[in-house]
N, C-alpha and C positions, 0 to 999 in steps of 0.2 A: 706807539712806543711799548705800551704796557704788554700788547699782545705779543710783540716781538720778544720782550723781555721773559715772558712766562712761556713762550713756545706754544701759543694758542692760535689756531687758524681763524681766518675771518668768519667762516660760517660755523664756528663751534657753538655748542648749545652752553646753558647755564651750568650743567653739570660738570662739563670739562673745565670751565673757568673756576669752579669751587674745588675741583681737583688739583687744578694748577696753583690756586693761591695756597694750599696746604702742602703740596708736595712738587718740588722742583722738577722739571723735564730730567730724564735719564741721560747718562752719557751715550755717545755714539756706539751702537753695537749691542747695549744693553736693552733688556726688555722692560717695558713701561708697566711695572707691576701695579703701581697706583691706578692707572687708567684701567689695566685689565680687571682688577678686582672691583673697580668702580662699575665697569660695564656688566660684570656678572651680577653684582647686587641689584643694579637697575633691571637686568632681565627676570631675577627673581622676584623683585618687588612688583614688576608688570604683571607677572604670572599670578602671584597672591593677590593683588588688588584688581586684576581684569582691566588693567589700563593699556590702551593701544599705543603703538609707535608714535603717532601723531597727535595724541590727546594732549591737551595743555594743562597748565598747573591747577585749573579750576577742577578738572577731572581728578587729579591726584589728591587734591584737599577733600574732595567729596568721598573718595575711596578710603582715606585714612580713618573717616568717622563712620562711614556706612560700608561694611564689607559686602561683596557680592556673594550670593550663595554658592558654594562649591557643588559640582555635579557629583551626585553619589555614585560610587563605585559599584557596578552590578556584580551580583554574587554568582549568578548563572553564567556558563560559558556561551560565547557566540559560536554555534554550531558551523555557521556558515565560514566563518574565519578559520576555524579548526580544520575544516575540510579542505580549504583553498591551501593551507600551509601543509597538510599531511597527504593531500592527493585524494582522489576518490576512493582508493582501496584502504583508506585508514581503518585502523580498529578503534574500539572504544577508548576513551581516555582512561578508564579504570584498567582495561586490558593492556593498555600501553605502559601504564607504570608497573603492572605486575610482569610484563614482558621485560622491562628493564631490570627489575630486581632478580627474576629468575633466569637471567640471560646465561649466567655460567652453567647453572643446572641443565638449562635447555641445551646449550651447547655439547655437553657431555652426553646427555641422553640422546641428542640426535646423532653423535658420532658413533655410540653403541648400536643405535637402530640401522645405521647405514652399513656398518661392519656385519650385522646379522643378516641383513637383506642380501649382501654380496655373498655370504657363506651359505645360505638356503638356496636350494635349487629353484630356478624360476619355473612357475606353473602356468601353463597355457590357458588361463581361465575362460577365455573366450571359447576355446575349443572344448573345454569341459563343459560350459554351459549349452553350447549347441547339442553335444552328446545327451546331456539331460532332456533338452528338448525332444530329441529323437525318441528317447525311452517314454516320455510323457506322451507323444503322439502315438506309439504303439500301444500304450495302455488304454488310451482312449478308444482305440479301435477293438479292443477286446470286450465282448458282451458281458456286461454287468460286473466287469472288474473295478471300474470307478466306484460303484456304489459299495462293493466289498471293502476297498481301500479306505473310504470315508467312513464306514461304520467301524472298521478296526481302529482308525485315527481317533474316532470318538470315543471308543472304549479306553484306549491308551491314555486319552486326555482326562477321562473320568477318573481314572486310578491315580494319575499324576496330581490332579486337583485335590483329591480327598485323602491322600496318604498322609498321616501325621509324621513330623519329624522334629527332633530336639532342636532347640534354637541354634546350637552350633552347626548341625547339619544343615539348616535352613540358610545360614550364612555361607557355608561351602557351597551349596547348590547355587546361590545367588553369583558368587564369584567365578564358578565355572560357567554358568550361562552368560555372565557379562564378559568373560573372556571370548566366548565363542563368537557373542556380538560384535565385539571389538575387531576381531578378525575377519569375520564375514563382511563387516561394514566395507572393507577395502576391496572386496571381490566384486567385479562387474557382472552384470546379467540380471535376469529377473529371479532366477531360482534362489540365490542368496537373499534376494529381497523376501521371497516366500518363506525361506528358513527363518528370518529374523521376525516376521510376522507371526508364524507358528510358536516361536519361543516367547513371543509377547503374549499371544492368547494363553499359552500354558502358564506363565507366571501370573498373568491376570487373573485367570481362573482359580489359581492357587490362592491367590489373595482373596478373591470373592468368597471362596468356600471358608476361608479362616474368618473373613469379616463377618459373615452370616452366622457362624456357628459359635464363635468364641467372643466377639466383643459387643453383644447386644444385650448383656446382663446388667441392669442399670439399678442403683440403690434407691433412687427417689423418683417420683413420677415426673418432676421438672427436668431431671437428667434424661430421663426416657423421652420426653417430647423433643428436646433438643438433639438427642442422640439419633432418634429417627428421622428427624428433618436433615440431619447431615446424612444418614445412610440413604435417603430417598435421593439426595443430590449426587451422591456417588452411584447409584443405580443408573441414573441418567447418563452419566459419564461413561459407564460401561457399554450400555446399550450404543450410544454414539461411538464409541471406540470400535466396537465390533462391526457395526454397520458401515463405519469409514473403511475399515480394512477390506470388507467385501466390495465397496465402492471403488477403491483407488488402488488396490494392490496390483492390478493387471491392466493398465491403460491401454487402449486399442491401438493408438498412433496411427490412425487411418491416413492415406495418401489420396491426393487428388486422382479423379479418373478423367482420362483424356477424352475430349469430345470428338465427334465424327469429323472426318475430313470435310464432308459436305456441309458448308454454312447453311445451305438452304433447309437443311433438316434440323437446325437450332430451334428452339421454341422462342416464343414471345415472352418478354419480361416487362412488367410495370414496376417501376421503383417508386415507393411511398417514401416521403421525408415529412412526417408529422412535425408541426411547430405550433407553439401557442403563444408565449410571450417573449421568446428569445430575440436578442438583437439581429439585425441583417448581418452584422459583421461574424456572427457565429453560423448562420444559417447559409449564407452564399457559398462558402468554400465546399460544404457538402453537396449542394445543388450542382455546382459547376464540375466537382468531380465525378459525380454520378452520371452526368451527361457526357463525360469523356470516357466512360468505360469501354473496353474493347469489346464490342458486341455490334452485330449488324444494326445499322441506323433504323432500319425499318422494322426491327424486331425489338427496339428498346424505347420505353416511354417513360419520361422522368415526371413526377406529380409532387408539388408543394401542397402538403394538406394543412392549410392554415386554419387552425381553430380559434385564431384571433381575429379574423376578418378584417386584415390590415390592407388599405390601398397601396401602401409602399411595396408589399410583397406582391401584390397582383400586378404592378408595373414590372417590378424585377422579373417575375416569371415571363411575362410577355417579351421583355427585352432580351432575355437569354434563350427563349424557345423552349420552355417546359410547361406543364400543364399546371393549372391552379385550380384547386378544389376547395371550397369552404361549405358550411352548412348553417341553417338557421338555428337549429336546436343543439346545444352543446352537451349532449348528454353521454354519459359513460367515458368521458375524458378521452384519452389516446385510442382506447378500444374502440369507442364509438366512432371516432374520426376515421379510423381505418376501415371500419366495417361500413360507413357511409360511402368512402371511396371504393370499396369493392363493388356497389352497386352501379357505379358510373365508369367501370373500366372493364377491360375485357381479356387482359394478358393470361398467358396459361400458368405463369408463375408470378410471384409477388416478392420483391426484394424490399426489405424495411431497413432503414437507417434512422437512427435519432439524429435530429437536425444538427448536432456537432460532431457527428461521426463522419469522417471523410474517407470514402473508398478509395482503393487503388484500382488503377486501370484494369488489373487482371482479377477482380473480385469474382465476376460472373464466369469467366473460363475456368476459375479454379472450383467453384462450387457446383456448377450445372451438371457437370460429368455424372454425378452421383445419381442425380433424378433420371438420367437416361439409361444408366446401368441397372438401377433397381426400380421398376414401376410402382412398388409399394412405399417408397421414400417420399415422405410428406414434408420433412424439415431438413434443412443443411445449416447448421449454425458454425459461425466462426468466432474467434475471440474478440471481447471488447478490450481494446488496448488504448491507453492514455498517454498522450505526449506531454501532459503537463503534470505536475506532481499533486497528489492529494494532500489533505491537511497533515496527515502523519509525516509524508515524505518531506513536505516543504518546511513544517515547524521543527523537525529534528535533522533536517538536511540528510536524508536517506535515499533521495531519488536516484535511481539508476544503480544503487549500491546494495538495497536490501529489497526484496520483492514487497510490493504493495499488498494491500488486503485483498484485493481482487485476483492476484496472481495464481492463488491456490485453487480457486474455482475454474478459471479459464486455462490455466496450464495443466492440471491434474484431474480435478474431480469431474469436469465435463467429458475429459478423454476416459475416465473410468466408466462414466455413465454409458459412454458409447459402446464399451465392451458388452453391456447388458442390453443394447438397444434402449437406452433410457436417457438420451440426450435432452436437456430442456431448451426450449425456445426462449431467448433471453430479451426480446423486444426490439433488437437491433442486429445490424451485421449478420442478417440470416436471410435465406430464401424459402418461401412456402409455396406449396403446390396449391393452385387455386381449387381444383376439384375437392380434395379433401378438407380444405378449410371451409368451404361453403357447406359441405356435408355436415359439419359439427355446428353450423349456424354462425360461422366467421369467429372473430377473435373473441375470447372468453369475456363477459362483462360482469360475472357474478362477483368476483374478487378484484381487489386493486393490484394484484400481481397477475394481470391478464396473460402475460406470456407464459409462464410455466404452467398456468392452468389450462391454456390452449394445448401446448404440447401433451398434457396429461390426457385430454380429451382425444387427441389424434392417436395416442398409444392405445387407449381403450378401444378405439374402433379397429386395431389390428395393423396400423401403418407404421412404418419404420422411420427412424431419424438418423442423422449422421451428424458427426462433429470432425471439423477439421482444424487441428491446432496450429492453423497458418495464418497470422494476423494479415488481414486484407482490409482493415480499416482501422482508423484511429480518431480519438475525439478528446474532448476536455474532462478532466476530474473535476469534482466539486472543489470549489475554492476555500470554503471556510469549514470549520468543524460542525457548525450549527446545520449547514447545508447537508454535510455528509451523514450527520445523525438523522436529519428528516429523511433522507433517502433510504437509510437503513430501517427507519420505523416503518416506512410504507412496505418495505420487503418483508419485514417481520409480521406485520398485520396480515398482509396478503397471504402468507404461507400458512399462518395459523387459520385464515378464513378457509382456505383449501383443505386443510387438515379437517375442519368441522364440517363442511358441505360437500367435500369429494373425496373423502378419506381414501387413500391408495389401498388399503387393506380391505375396503369394502366394494362390492361391484365386480363386474366381469371385466375380461379383456386384458389383464396385465400378467406378466409373469412374476414368479416369486421374486427375482432380483430386480425387476422393475419397480415393484413395490418398494423393496429396500430402498432403491436409489431416492425415490420420491419421499419415502419416510425420513431418511437421513436429513434430506434438504429441509424439510419442514421442521423436524425436531432440533435442527441446529438453531433455530431462531427462537427457540424456548430456553436458550442458555441464561437468560437473564436472572431468574430466581435461583438456580444452582450456583451462579457465579457470585451473586450477593451472599448467599449462604457461606460459600467458601472464604469470601472477604470478611465476614463478620463473626465467623464461628469460633476462632481462637479467643475471641474477647469474652466468650462465655466462661471459659476456665480462668482466664487472666483476671477478669473482674469479679466472678462469682465463685470460682472454684468448682464449677460443674464439670463432670466428667462425663463428657459426651462420646467418649471413645473407651469402652470398658476394657482397657488392656494397659499393661505397664509399658514404659518408655522402651525397654529393649525389644520387646515383641513387635511394638509398632515399627522400629527401625528394621527389624527382620522380614517384615512382610510388606510394609509400604514402601520402603526404599527400593527393593526389587521390581516391584510393580511400576513405580513412576520412572525408575532408570531405563529398564527394558523397554517399555512402552514409549519413551522419548526417544531411545535409539532407533526403534523401528519406524516410528514417524518421521524422524530426521532423514532416514534413508528414503522413505517413500516421498516425503514433501519437501526435503531440504531445498530441492532446486527451486521451489516456488513459494515457501514459507519458511523463515528461519525458526529455529526452537524458541519457545517462550514468547514469541510476538503474538500468538494466538490469545494469550493471557491478557496482554496489553490492549489488543482490540476489544476482547470481550468485556474488559473493566471499563473502557471508556462507553461501551453502549449498552452495558447490562442494564442500568438504572432506567434507561429510556425504552427498552423493548419490553419491560415487564407489563405495564399496563396496557400497551396496545394489543400484545399478543393475548393476555388474559380476557380482555374485553372481546376480541375477535372470536376467541374461542368458545365464549359464552353467547355472544350475539354476533353472529358473522356479518350482519348487515350494517353494523356500525362501522364508521370511518369513510373517508373518501380519498381519491387519488389526489396526491400533491405533486406538482411539476418541481423537478430538481433544478434551480437556478444555475446556468453556466455562464461563464465569460465576465464575471464580475471582478472588482479590484478590491484590494485592502491597502489603503493608502497609508496608514501607520499601524505599528505593531501594538497589540494590546492583550490583556488576558480576558477572555470571554467569561465573565464572572457568572452569568446566567447559566451557560453550559456546565461550567466546572463546579457549580455549588454541590451537587450530589458527592463529586469524587472529593471535595474539600471536606465535607462532613465525615466521609468514610475515612479519609486519611487521618483526620484529628481523632477518631475513635480509636483507630489502630495504634496511633502514637500513644495516646493515653494507656491503652492496654498494655503496650511495651512498658511504660513507666509502672504500672500496676504489677507487671510481671516481675520487675526489678525489686519492687518492695516485697512481694509475695516470696521470692527466693530466699531473702535475707530475714524473713519474719514468720509468717504463718504456715509456709510450705517447705520447710527445710528438709522434710522427709521424702519430697518428691521432686528433687533438683532435675531430674531428666524430663520429667513431664512439663515442668515449667519451662525449661529451656527449648523443648521442641515446640510448645506453643508460641514461644517467643520468636523462634526461627521461622514459624509460619507467619506470626505477625509481621516479621521484617520482610518476607517475601511479598505480603500483601502491601506494605507501605511502599515497596518499590514499584509494584504494578500501578498502584494508585497515584504515586508520584509521576509516573510516566504518562498517566492519564490527565493529570492537572496540566503537565508540561505541554502536551498536545494542544490544549485549550488556549496556550500562549500563541496568538496568530502573528505570523511573520508577515511582513510588508510583501505585497504583490502589485506593483505599479505598472507592470506590462499588459497592455490589451492584447498583444500578439505574443504568444509563447514562442521562444527560441528552440528549434529542434536540431540536433545534431545531424550533420550530413556532409559526407566528403565526396565530392563529384567534380569533374574539371569544369572550369568556367574561363571565360575570357573577358579581360577588362579593357575597354575602349577609353582611351583618354581624350582630353578635349582637342588636343592637336593631331588627333587621328592615329596616334601610336596605339599598338594593342600589346597586351601582357597576359601570357598564359599563367594562370593561377588555379586554385581550388577553392571550394566552399568549405566552411567548417560548421556553420549552422544556417537555418533560415527561419522565416516566419511570414505570415501574410503581409507584413509591412516591409520587410528588407532582408538582407543577406549579410553574413558574416563571412569575409574574404581572407584567405592567407596568401601573401604575395611571396614570389620566390626571393626578393630582396626588399630592402626598406624603401619606400618611396616618401618623399615629402609631399603629401597632399593636405590642402587647406579644407577646414570643416566648412560645408556647405558648398563645396566646389562640385560643379555639374560633372557627371561622369556616365558611362554607359557599361552594362554587363550582358554578356551572351551565355545562355545555358542551352543544352540540348537535350531532346528527347528522341532517341533513336537517331534518324537521320535528319531530323527537324531541327533547326536553330532557331531559338527565340531571343529578341533583343528587348532589354528593359532600360530605360532611363532612370537615373537615380542621381543622388547627392551624397556626399561624404558625411556621415553623421558622427564618426569618429575614426582616428588613425593612430595607432600605438604600434610603431615599429612596422613589422611585417603583417600586422593584423589590422584589417580594414573593416568598418562598418558602414553599410550602405542603406539608404532609405529610398524607396521607390517614389518615383514622381509621374505625373500624367497618368494617373491609375484608372483603370476601367475594368469592367466585367471581363472584357476580352483578354487583357492583361493579367487578371487574376486567374482565368482559366489556364492560360499558357503556364504561368507560374505553378499551379497545382499539379499540371501534367508532368513538370520538370522535378517537383518535390514531394508533396503529399501522395501524388498519385502514382508515383513510381512503383512498378511491380515488386522491387526489392527494398522499399522504403522501410519496412519493419521486420525484414527477414532475420536480423540478428538482435531482436528486441530484448531477449533474456540472457545474452552472453556477457553482459557487463555486470551481473549480478556476483557479489562475492559469494563463493560456495559457503554453506552451512557447516558450522562446527559447533556442536551443543554447548561446550564450555565457554567458547568466545561470545556466542550468541547470549548465554546468560549474563556474562559479564557486561555486554553491551546493554542488555535491558536493564539491569541493576543501576549502571551508569546513567541511563535515560531516567531512571526513577529518581535518583539523586539530583540530576538536574532540574527535573520537573518541581521537586521541593524547593531548590534554590530560586527557581521562577516565581513560585507562589510567594516566597519571602520578598522577592523584589516587587512583585505586584502590590503585596500589602504595604510596603514601605511607600510605593508610589502612591496608594490610595490615601495613606496617612498625610504625605506631602500636600496632596490636592485638598484635602479637607482643612488641615490645620495651618499650612504654610501658604499655600497659593490660593486661598479662598478669595474671590473677588469682592470688592466692597460692594455693599448694598446701597442703592440709591436712596438720598435723603437721610 
């Protein structure tokens, strides 16, 4: 009776009864506002007190007296969510905000630019470039003309560098050269690039002359010490800049040489895959892909060089039909492992792959033609490509959007080295001729960068090298920042050892530009000390008032800004496809602290240090800030932030007569804060829980349903454990449902049994079943081993725009500082809030 009178259902809860005791049911057609607000209040209370829908009154009473801890809001942005929301072509957060603010101005400027381009006559720049190339070729054929032109250019450059100008004229010169650079940057061809490089050399030389003759007059001995330290760091950057121009301004872009039609004339090839402690899941794809390369079966022999002497790998080698080599004494690490295998094999050529690098089927057919064309060729190197993100790409979600750290070397520097016959052997994805290799005593063992040292020895003997910028193998990048740093430390130590024990400027056999190429590679790894100097030097003035740069602020702007701006534009033109502007500063800031000691010790005592294996195939189950790795960046960041605060105090108190100098040092310090913030942000490791990385791939596939029906579809990604499929229409498939999928390689079709791992509309995730090495080999032939697997590896990168890149790096630095704050608060929570009770 009471329930009917109050309008309460039989299954109503106590809260509804309480509402009905206080508020009568509404009339028909009217909204029950009392019950509506009661439901809203209940939802709010459940959220506030963390009470579930089915929790009883006991839970409610406990939560009223003991509130649950709220989850703290993160200050740093989630880069992955932003990337998913804005797409792979997104700009930086800061750039996006500026673009929104300046949209009206940008629209007007864009309209004026389009009208101006329509009014101006179109210029066939490609024809102009071809004509200039023709004139250059004619000039080369004229005896001694090149020498005359170079001497005349040198004289003109010396006059340009040393001619003094008033500050107003110096600024006008800068504006004129900048305008030429901006226009030239849009013109295709190599000669516009050479013009930009020439202008950069002219402006850099002018700055060097001014810096040397006008800015080294110091008042006190302390200022002189700090001033000359900064000057020495700048000298290092000038040498690297000029060597870099010589090395990269004219990449060769070599193409593959066709093989003879008669297969019987093709040489024998031994494939070496060294391994030490890597898991079978990492090694087996490389071995199976190498065994499947397109080469006569009787002329191809694959060997697993197991320096870990593992029975599992021996059984694997026997099962898949490849050679297995091990040794009793494990001396000289990877170099000793390969040299031991050389004594037990007899192939005319040696193809070497790191155990995580999976070659395509066309690797040998792409590389071997160069040896047959040039009998003096001893090395053919191809790029190291990585289908998994490195720590920078993963932790900042820049994978396939911004070129990674290695793209510059394998995309440009090696191609530039090839122009001067100075290509380095990189330890993997290469073929070496056995005869020359045995002539120099095998792979070099004197240093821990055995690969580059081996190529240096071969070049000294007069042998040639070749570089094909065609990705023919792909592997795993380092998973963690600590592993990445460890790998770079070994490279830095090894290059310093070579510089000490086999300096390219001493000894016979190398051309001048081969010496430049090797020297620049070695000098690059000495950047640790100069980078730390640049990161700390503004603090000398902001803390202590030391004038390390004996010039007024206006003069500094008149000479430093043109040098930096023009050099940045020239490098963006040369390197922009392979490294975005200002990212080199981020990479160097991360590694600088860790390369100083190894390079210094190796330079003093080359015998110090040992080879360390780079770990691959690991997992990161939870995100965290690597405090051990980031500690130097945190200290440097704190020092620069304190220097900024000191600058604010100085500009309002003791240094009121030098506001420009204070502001310029503060701007320098702000740039350092951004670089160091980005370095700290990289140390915030993101989760990596997939054992098998998913690689994008769109090829036809056929789905075979359990009732025998077939569905034509295509893949969207693959891994060694499964496939991502895109269906033509949505299918209702249950998770765990058995299914089949067919992939093809040429005229061959391969069938794989699988189960549904996920189904979201027309997107289907499949997990393979009944797996075997034969099935893995078939999958590799259809995916990793395809000749066109990596042919468009660099076409997804966003083109470099220096201003946009600057804003993006600044934004990364800002996000890195926020990540540091988040990690500090997490540490405080762990110590004071969530500290477990001690027993007893």
